[in-house]
Each structure stands twice: as structure tokens, then as C-alpha cells.
N, C-alpha and C positions, 0 to 999 in steps of 0.2 A: 277196631281190629286191624283194619289195613293199615292204619297210621302206625301202630305199634310194629307191624311187620316191616315197614319201611325202615324204621328206627333200627331194628335188630339187623337187618340186611347191611345198612352202612356200617354198624359196629363190627359185624364179622368180615366185611370187606377190608376194613381198616387193619384188623388183625391179621388176616391171611397176607395181605398184600406187603406188610411190614416184613414178614418172614420169607418173602420171594427171595431167591438167590440167582435168578437169570432170567432172561426175557422170556423163555419159554413157559417157566412156571407163572411168570407174571401175566402173560397172555391167557393162560388156562384159567386163572382167578378171574380175568375180566370176563371171559366167555360164561363162566359159572354164575355171574351176578347180572351182567347186562348183555349177554349174548342172546341168539335168536329164542333159545329155550331157557334163559336165564331166570333167577328168582325174582329180580326186579322187573324184568319184561313180562312175567306172568301177571303181576299185578297191573301193569299198564294195559295188558290185553283184557284183564277183567273190568276195567272201568265201564265198559258198556252194560254190564250187569248190575251197576250200582245205581242208586237213585240220583237224581239230579243234584240233590243237596251234598251227597257224599261224593259225586264225581267232582263238584266244584271245590271241595276240600282236598281229596285225595290226589286228583290230577296234577295240580301244581307241585305238591310235595314229592310226588313220585318222579316227575321230570327235573325237578331241583336235584334230587338224590342221584338221578343218572348223570347229570351234568358234573356234579360232585365227584362221582366215581371215575368217570372219564378224565376229569382234570387230575384227579391223584394218580391215575394210571400213567398219565403221559410225564408226570414228574418223576415217578418211580422209575420209569423206562430211561429217562435221561440219566438218572442216578446209577442205575446198572450199566449203562453204555459207558460212563466215565470211569468205572471201577477197572481196576487191572487184576487180572488173575495171576498173581505172582508165582504161583506153582507152574503155570504154563510159560510164563514170561521170562522166568529166571534163566540166566546164562551162566553155564560152567566155563570159565575163562581158560581152564586148563586143558580142555578139550581141543583137539587139533581142527581146524577150519575145514569146511567142505570144499573140496575142489571144484572149480567151475570148469566144465568141458567146452573148449572152444575149438572150432575147426581150424584147419590150417591149409594154405594153398600149396599145390603140388610144386615140386622144384622146377618142373618145366615152365609152369605158369609164371614163377617168380622170374625166371630167365626171360621169358616172352616179354613181360612188363619192363623188365630193365632195358632190354634192347630197344624195344619201341620208345621209352623215355629218352635214351640217348640219341637215337637217330631223329626222332622228333625235334630235339633241341638243335639239331644241325639243318633243320629244313626238309626233312624226307617225308614223303606221304607213305603211309601203311597200306598195303594193298592185299586183297585175299583173292582166291580163286577155287574152282572146284576140284574136289578130290577124286572123282571119277572123270578121266580125261579121254579125248579121242586120240588115236594114233598121230593124227596131224599136229596136234598141239604138243603132245607129249615128246615125239620123236622128230618126224619129218620137218616141221616148220623150224625146228632148232638144229637143222643140218644133220640129222640122223637119216640118211637115205634108207629106203626099204633094203633088207638084207645086208646092210653095211655091217661090219665086224664091231663098229663101235656100239652097236645096240646091245652086244654080248656084255658090255659093261654094266648093264643095269638088268638083273633078272626081274621079270614082271609077273604080275597077278592079272591075266586077261580075263575079261568079263564077256559072257555070252550075251550079244545084242542084235536084234533082228535087222537093224539099219547099218551100223558101221562098227568096226572094231573098237572097243572101249578097254580102259585099262585103269587100275588103281595108279595114280600118278606117282613115278618113280623119283620125281624131284619137283621143286617148286618153280622151276624154270618155265613151264608153259604160260605161267601168269605173265611173263616178260612179253610174249607174242600177243596175248589177250589184251593187255594194257596198251601195247604200242598200236594195236589195230585201231583204238579209239582215241589216242593222244598223239599230239605233235611235240617233238622236242622244243626247248629243253626241259627235262624233269629229273627227279630224283626219288626213287621209291625203294621200299623194302618189302620183302614178302616173306612172312613167317608161316608155317603150315606144317601139317601132317603128310608124310610120304610114305610108300610101301615098297619094300623089296622082297622077292621070293628067295630068301636064302636061309642057310641054317643059323640058328642062334647061338651065341656063346657070350663070353664076358664083354666082347668088344662089338658084337654084331647083333642086330636086332631086326625082325621082319617089318615092324611098324616103328617109326621113328619121326623126328621133327627136323626140319631144316629151315634155315635163315638164308634169304637172298636179297642182295643190293643190286640196282641197276641205276646207273647214271648215264644220260644220253645228252649231247649237245654238239656244237659244231667243232670244238677243239678239246674235247676231253682226251686226257693221256694217262699213262700208267702212274705218273707223278701224283695225280689227284687221287688215284686209288690208295696208293701208300700213305698219303696224308690222312685220309678219312679212315683207313684201317687202323693206323697208329693212333689217331684221336680216340675211336670207339674202344679199342682194347685197353687202352690206358685209363678210360673212363669206367669200363666194365671192372677191372681188377684193381682199380684204386691205386695204381702205381704206373710208372713210366715204363712203356713197353715198346720194343723195336720190331721192325717187320724185315724179313728176308724173303726174296723170291726165288723159286727155282723152276727151270723150264719143265713144261708138261704138255699134255694134249687133252683138249676137250673139243668135241665137234662144234660146239655153239661159240667158241672163242678163238681169236687168232690174233697176235699170239697167245698162248695159254701158259699158266704157271701155278704151281702149288705155292702156298705162302706159309711161312712159320712166324710164330711170335717168339720174342726172347722168353726163356723159362720163367714161369711166375714163381717158381720156389726160390731159385739161386740168383735170378735177374741176369742170366746168361754167363754166369761164372763157371758152369758145369757142375752137376750133381747127379745122383742116382735117379731122380725123377725125369730127367731129360735124357738119360743114358749117357751122360758126361758130354753132350754136344753142345749144351747151352740153348738149345732151341726145341720148340714143341710144335709138331705138325698140326695145322689147323683145319685147312680146306683148300679149294681151288678157286681160280679167279682168272681173268683175261679180258682183252679188248673184244668186244661183241663182233662176232664174225658178220660180214656184209650180207651173207646168205640169210641170216636171221632177220636182219632189217628188210631185205627184199620179201621174205615171207609175211612180214608184218605190213607191207604196202609202202616201205619207204624207198626213195630213189638209191641206188647203189652209190656209195661213196660219198654221200652227202653228209652223213652225220657219223660221229664217232661216239664211243661209249665203252664203260667197262661193267662187267658184272662179276660178282663174287658170292660165295656161299660156304656154309659149313654146317654140320650137325650140330643142333641144340643140346643134344644130349652130351656130346663131347664137352661142351663148354660148360654145362651143368656139372659134369664129373670133375672137371678141373677146378671149378669155383667151389664146390661143397666137398670135394675129396671123396667121390663115390667111386667104388672099384669095380662095379658090374652094371653094365647097361640094362641088364635084364630087370633090375629094381623098378625102373620107370613104370614099365607096364605090368607090374606083378599085381598090383592092387593090395599089397600088404600096408596095412596101416600103421605097423611098427615103424615101417620106412618113412611113410608121408608124415606122420606125427613128429618127426625131427625138425621139420622146416617151419 
């Protein structure tokens, strides 16, 4: 009786497993016959109720049947795994491809990296400093005496502090003094960073902006060194030959001071509407470091010479990428950022 059941179970298993179409159906069939409550499993559990003679005959047959079933199951599983569902796998080559969304860098970040790359190739060190500054580093140490009219050039965001007056830095120049307090010349550094101005915003002005600053100090640094480095940088940045022009100006932390212009990147200095028919584009300020700044940093007066210069990174980005409104940079509008 039990022997006949085993033969029937094997026959039914072979018939059902041959019709299985996927691994789930295959697994369900296996459980049906050799699972915990499977048909063949019940025969094995019932061996204890058989006589010794019957157990000696039925036991090996049932175990052999179980091994055969499991072997057939594994083979069928491999067959199903190697089969391809052409309905799911077929591709309509006439359909448009799916666009892969990729992030992009902010134009300010792109300009940052380009500036750092060019100056690093010229042996400059990249330095950073805090955006929340003391009155000493932001003004006094840079030759802005208390209540001096020069402070009116930079409207500020003052922060309440229980110890001393704090301000969101209005320029990156405080890093000059911080660096010089811990280093001795000669050195060459650049200082890119975010600065803040308490002023109304329009297409050309913003309350939060980014500046770049360079400082070179040594025994015999002069304006000629500045002009050469500035020309090399702007020529590399714009990928064309750029000339430099200096105009007298005033900054408390430099003496002499000057504004510097570059030859128009559109017409090459031949005069066009972009440069208002002057052939030049105003970029930023520069000058020889005022000796009072050296003294504030702990250097002996008149022992060293150096130049400092800087400009707004937004302005540089606007020129490079033809952006017409500075407010785009802080807008957070993805339509603007995704263009880069």
C-alpha cells in the first residue's frame, strides 16, 4: 500500500513540475510533496507505525523518492532561471530614451574652482577664514579707525554679542591679518569666500556675495609683480590675451591704491557696447599693503612690502557666463542652476 503511494506521488510530482512556469509555482509544488506537511513527508512520518519488515522496505524507497524529487526540483529551478521572459524583456527601439537626471555645480562654485586651479598652478596657497568677524579684524586692523568716514564705504550687519562687537564680514580682507599673525614672509595666498553687505538689492547689487582676494608679501614686492600676476590670471581664466589698466583710487588698507580694469573680453579692447565703447571693463581694487596693516599683524614697520587685490566673484561669473542679474545667484531657482 505505502509502496504504491510512493510511486503515485513521484508520478504526480513529475507531471506537475513539468507544467511549472516560474520559480514560485515550482516552489509551491515542492512544498506540496516534500514540505513539512507534504504528501511524501507524511509517509516518512508514518514509518514508526509500520512493522519492522515494512519499515525496512518502505523507508529506503521513501528517502530515495525524496532525494529524486529534490534533485528534479533543483534542475527545473535552473531551467526556469535561464529562461528569458520575452514579453518583459523586449525593447521598442522606436521609443525615446529615459533621460538620466544629473546634478550640476553652481556657477559660483565653478568660478571658485577655476580661480583656485589657476592660482595653485602659480604657487599660491588657498586660505579661508570665519564669516563672523570681530570689529578688530574686519575694520580696525585694516586701518579703518573707529568713527573714520572710510567705514561708511561698507554698510554692515552687526551681531549682538555679550563680549565684543561682532559683524558679518564685509570683505575677505580680515583673513590677511589672521594669516600674517601666524606666518612670516615671503608668502603668496588667495582668499575666496562669502561676504555680506547691508544694502538694497538690484541687478548689480546683492546683500550676500562672494569675493576673491590675493595677498603677496616679501622683501621687494612691487606693483609690477601685481600687474604680471593679474594679467596671467585673467588671460588663463578667459582663455584669451587680457591687458591690465590701473587707475588711482583709495582704500584704507592699501597705499598707494588703485582700481584695475581689464581689456574688454568681448571686443578685445577695440571698443563695443559691452564696454560702453571704452575698451575696458572695471574689475576690482588693489594696492600696496598699508604699513599700518603690517603693524597690526605684528610685523615691523617698513620691513616688508606686498600687494593685495580683490574683486567680486559674481561679477567675474556674470562676465564669463553672460549673466545679466546678480540676484540669480542667490535665487535658488533650479532653472538657472541647471544651465551650468
